[in-house]
RODRENMI-124434 format. One line per 2 residues: number of its first residue (from 1); for each residue x, y, z negated of C-alpha. Coordinates in pm, whole numbers, always signed. Each point is the difference from the previous one (the first is absolute). Example, Ala and Ser with C-alpha at 12.3 -4.5 7.8 and 13.67 -1.06 7.14 Angstrom:
% RODRENMI-124434
1	+1230 -450 -780; +137 +344 +66 .
This chain:
% RODRENMI-124434
1	+0 +0 +0; +160 +322 +116 .
3	-191 +235 -232; -281 +68 -247 .
5	-245 +291 -29; -125 +54 -358 .
7	-276 +234 -120; +74 +104 -364 .
9	-255 +181 -217; +65 +204 -318 .
11	-300 +49 -236; +4 +223 -309 .
13	-175 -54 -338; -229 +302 +13 .
15	-375 +4 +15; -88 -41 +271 .
17	+328 -164 +110; +163 +155 +304 .
19	+224 -180 +245; +201 +36 +318 .
21	+168 -246 +235; +320 -16 +194 .
23	+122 -237 +272; +339 -162 -46 .
25	+163 -165 +303; +266 -257 -82 .
27	+226 -104 +290; +192 -324 -32 .
29	+347 +39 +147; +133 -288 +203 .
31	+321 -163 -114; +212 -162 +270 .
33	-39 -354 -132; -68 -184 +329 .
35	+265 -104 +246; -55 +21 +378 .
37	-146 -319 +147; +107 -144 +338 .
39	-269 -171 +209; +87 -276 +71 .
41	+258 -68 -269; +263 -98 +261 .
43	+22 +47 +376; +111 -183 +312 .
45	+54 +167 +337; +159 -62 +338 .
47	+187 +212 +251; +103 -97 +350 .
49	+361 +39 +97; +98 +293 +223 .
51	-285 +219 -126; +103 +369 -7 .
53	+123 +171 -316; -295 +136 -199 .
55	-236 -288 +79; -266 -36 -271 .
57	+29 -336 -176; -230 +21 -301 .
59	-231 +233 -194; +28 -36 -377 .
61	-327 +46 -193; +23 +129 -358 .
63	-271 +99 -251; +9 +137 -356 .
65	-273 -12 -266; +118 +322 -163 .
67	-147 +339 +88; +115 +172 +316 .
69	+279 +203 -163; +153 -318 -145 .
71	-37 -204 +319; +85 +106 +357 .
73	+201 +120 +175; +226 -301 -47 .
75	+374 -10 +51; +123 -307 +191 .
77	+352 -135 -20; +167 -311 +146 .
79	+203 -136 -292; +164 -307 +155 .
81	+27 -174 +335; +76 +314 +200 .
83	+372 +28 -61; +72 +43 +373 .
85	-282 +257 +28; -201 -194 +258 .
87	-329 +138 -137; -153 +333 -101 .
89	-302 +62 -221; -191 +326 +48 .
91	-194 +189 -275; -327 -161 +117 .
93	+130 -354 -58; +61 -90 +366 .
95	+298 -232 +49; +181 +68 +328 .
97	+299 -136 +187; +324 +201 -19 .
99	+194 -222 +242; -75 -215 +304 .
101	-30 -351 -140; +150 -308 +165 .
103	-147 -343 -65; +343 -163 +38 .
105	+153 +225 -269; -254 -56 -276 .
107	-348 -153 -7; -118 +112 -344 .
109	+33 +283 -251; -137 +19 -355 .
111	-48 +350 -144; -82 +99 -356 .
113	-209 +317 +11; -84 +230 -292 .
115	-301 +232 -29; +13 +278 -259 .
117	-307 +209 -93; -20 +375 -75 .
119	-74 -22 -373; +216 +91 -298 .
121	+166 -220 -92; -9 -170 +341 .
123	-117 -359 +37; +152 -235 +258 .
125	-90 -325 +173; +186 -230 +236 .
127	-86 -216 +296; +194 -227 +232 .
129	-24 +34 +378; +110 -286 +225 .
131	+75 +116 +355; +54 -258 +274 .
133	+175 +90 +324; -151 -187 +295 .
135	+99 -22 +363; -121 +276 +227 .
137	-305 -39 +220; +53 -250 +281 .
139	-354 -7 +143; -173 +278 +190 .
141	-350 +96 -111; -282 -128 +217 .
143	-320 +195 +56; -328 -74 +174 .
145	-105 +250 +273; -304 +198 -109 .
147	-284 +128 +219; -240 +251 -154 .
149	-340 +101 +138; -158 +320 -135 .
151	-359 +99 +80; -106 +348 -101 .
153	-249 +272 +87; +121 +279 +226 .
155	+277 +206 -165; -116 -115 -343 .
157	+263 -252 -115; +78 +67 -370 .
159	+320 -207 -15; +104 -272 -244 .
161	+162 -344 -18; -55 -175 +333 .
163	+207 -318 -37; +302 -168 -157 .
165	+318 -143 +149; +72 -357 -107 .
167	+375 -68 -16; +203 -276 -167 .
169	+364 -83 -59; +161 -337 -72 .
171	+251 +164 -234; -172 -35 -337 .
173	+130 +321 -156; -33 +229 +299 .
175	-213 +310 -56; -171 +113 +318 .
177	-57 +366 +88; -204 +147 +285 .
179	+68 +315 +202; -176 +194 +275 .
181	+177 +221 +252; -21 +360 -110 .
183	-165 +138 +315; -311 -211 -69 .
185	-44 +111 -361; -236 +279 +100 .
187	-267 -262 +80; +96 -312 -199 .
189	+189 -104 -310; +131 -333 -124 .
191	+41 -90 -366; +370 -81 -35 .
193	-59 -268 -265; -303 -202 +111 .
195	-31 +73 +374; -347 +157 -9 .
197	-75 +211 +309; -175 +330 -74 .
199	-163 +215 +267; -49 +369 -57 .
201	-327 +173 +89; -108 +115 +345 .
203	+137 -275 +225; -86 +45 +367 .
205	-137 -272 +224; +272 -221 +149 .
207	+283 -244 -60; +291 +59 -239 .
209	+317 -211 -15; +176 +41 -336 .
211	+377 -35 -40; +5 -187 -333 .
213	+294 -201 -133; +59 -224 -303 .
215	+337 -27 -172; +148 -229 -266 .
217	+290 +238 -59; +225 -172 +255 .
219	-218 -82 +299; -258 +230 +156 .
221	-271 -154 +220; -256 +189 +215 .
223	-369 -85 -35; -259 +31 +274 .
225	-290 +208 -135; -264 +117 +249 .
227	-295 +218 -104; -311 +32 +222 .
229	-234 +289 -84; -351 +5 +149 .
231	-234 +292 -60; -371 -76 -2 .
233	-255 +194 +201; -336 +85 -154 .
235	-174 -169 +295; +161 -332 -99 .
237	-194 -4 -328; -332 +16 +188 .
239	+87 -307 +209; +149 -241 -251 .
241	-70 -367 -53; +92 -194 -313 .
243	+127 -357 -4; -27 -157 -344 .
245	+245 -277 -83; -39 -274 -260 .
247	+256 -93 -268; +291 +220 +101 .
249	+189 +275 -181; +105 +320 +180 .
251	+368 -90 -36; -51 -349 +146 .
253	-200 +143 +288; +269 +258 +78 .
255	+291 -239 -39; -144 -320 +148 .
257	-293 +78 +227; -9 +360 +123 .
259	+225 -34 +306; -162 -323 +118 .
261	-354 +120 -66; +64 +335 +172 .
263	+119 -186 +312; -302 -234 +0 .
265	-237 +291 -67; +142 +197 +293 .
267	-67 -293 +231; -354 -26 -133 .
269	-122 +362 +16; +215 +193 +247 .
271	-164 +31 +342; +295 +172 +168 .
273	+372 -30 -66; +14 +375 -56 .
275	-254 -16 -288; +145 +60 -347 .
277	-80 -193 -319; +18 +211 -318 .
279	+5 -170 -342; -122 +282 -224 .
281	+14 -156 -345; -5 -324 -197 .
283	-156 -7 -342; -100 -267 -255 .
285	-371 -43 -62; -64 +89 -364 .
287	-82 -294 -225; +87 -266 +257 .
289	+292 -170 +174; -105 +144 +335 .
291	+178 +258 +213; -142 +256 +243 .
293	+188 +109 +311; -127 +311 +171 .
295	+81 +51 +370; -103 +188 +313 .
297	+85 -38 +371; +86 +299 +217 .
299	-55 -2 +374; +256 +119 +252 .
301	-218 +305 +61; +30 +102 -364 .
303	-345 -96 -124; -82 -293 -228 .
305	-197 -318 +53; -327 -12 -194 .
307	-15 -235 -301; -283 -207 +149 .
309	+213 -78 +305; +298 -99 -216 .
311	-213 -219 -225; -133 -188 +302 .
313	+359 -61 +117; +106 -111 -349 .
315	-294 -237 -37; +89 -172 +327 .
317	+366 -32 -103; -52 -83 -367 .
319	+118 -361 +35; +332 +114 +149 .
321	+43 +267 -268; -55 -254 -276 .
323	+293 -203 +133; +211 +273 -163 .
325	-196 +75 -319; -341 -81 -143 .
327	-264 +270 +63; -283 +51 -247 .
329	-203 +255 +199; +9 +252 +285 .
331	-165 +322 -115; -119 +312 +172 .
333	-273 +105 -240; +77 -107 -354 .
335	-319 +85 -187; +103 -161 -328 .
337	-334 -171 -61; -226 +288 +102 .
339	-330 -130 +140; -56 +252 +278 .
341	-313 -35 +211; +75 -88 +362 .
343	+370 +8 -88; +9 +379 -13 .
345	+325 +11 -189; +245 +288 +37 .
347	+359 -38 -106; +257 +275 -32 .
349	+370 -57 -51; +229 +234 -187 .
351	+378 -11 -25; +196 +119 -301 .
353	+329 +89 +166; +159 +97 -333 .
355	-65 -344 -151; +248 -217 +188 .
357	+30 -376 -44; +339 -158 +65 .
359	+16 -373 +69; +367 -89 +14 .
361	+174 -327 +81; +363 -78 +79 .
363	-44 +49 +376; -313 +211 +50 .
365	-160 +285 -192; -344 +143 +77 .
367	-105 +338 -140; -360 +109 +52 .
369	-261 +230 -155; -277 -121 -226 .
371	-345 +1 +157; -352 +17 -140 .
373	-336 -105 +145; -321 +188 -67 .
375	-323 -168 +114; -366 +96 -16 .
377	-335 -100 +152; -132 +224 +277 .
379	-365 -103 -25 .
């Protein structure tokens, strides 16, 4: 308990008795009676040979139960094991290399490290750090090419994470870092630690080829990353058809079925080679294991085929489509159980371009806006 607040009353012996009160605050001063504590109690670390001077090897973690003026900042000192000054220890407890290590010279070092707190008198603790020197990286990183498809309303892309690079390295202790050429940083970024690709707002329609590389500190390998941006037209939303799939997640559809189904769908609904198939969005059906895919078909002239025409084409080709993935339903008017007389059901579709959904796999990423259906009876 760091303090007490007492209310003290004095009462006299008169008639009637009179009194007054005063508040007394009692602060309990902390005595430096706790030593710093290393977590864990002892450490093991590795460093590859031929790493440059100043390479970070280990971060020491120290806590102290005393109050702040008797705890940090801590003073770190290497007491033994560093007679040749191969290591340095900065004020933040980061152990770094002071030489370029060679596996053939020495494979292991054991350091005794002391942490001293800021109290008076100071308290100290010790830990042992075992550092192993391993052979330098002998394997290049490998990375899977990534293709990203972004669907957005005209000039209304808000930006965000659009995919992730998947890279591996057979060298167990290699730490991979990712970089993007500087001239592309005005439109995209890559997280240097985990390979996430971030697009900034306002992307124009078109194709972007990103110059991304992954490095293990010795080898640097380029990665093929292609981004396709398609801007939706308002007229598309008035001519959409929905295909509902059974028992498939968005990620499985994107990674396993989308390319094959797109090809089969083109063969089924395109009347002319110059017609264009536009997948507008994919979205899970709430409360089920179903998935809706929204699409429209644009004619060479610029207009769009009517939903009724597309549905007729889909119905005739349904057996071929289901060779790729199981279809639950083909929807134009989704009245959600409304019992409209003479099927007078009106559906409107709205797109929330600022609520993007990213379905990312190792090879393909699909980024699309969330959509909403509003239906009513027109009796």
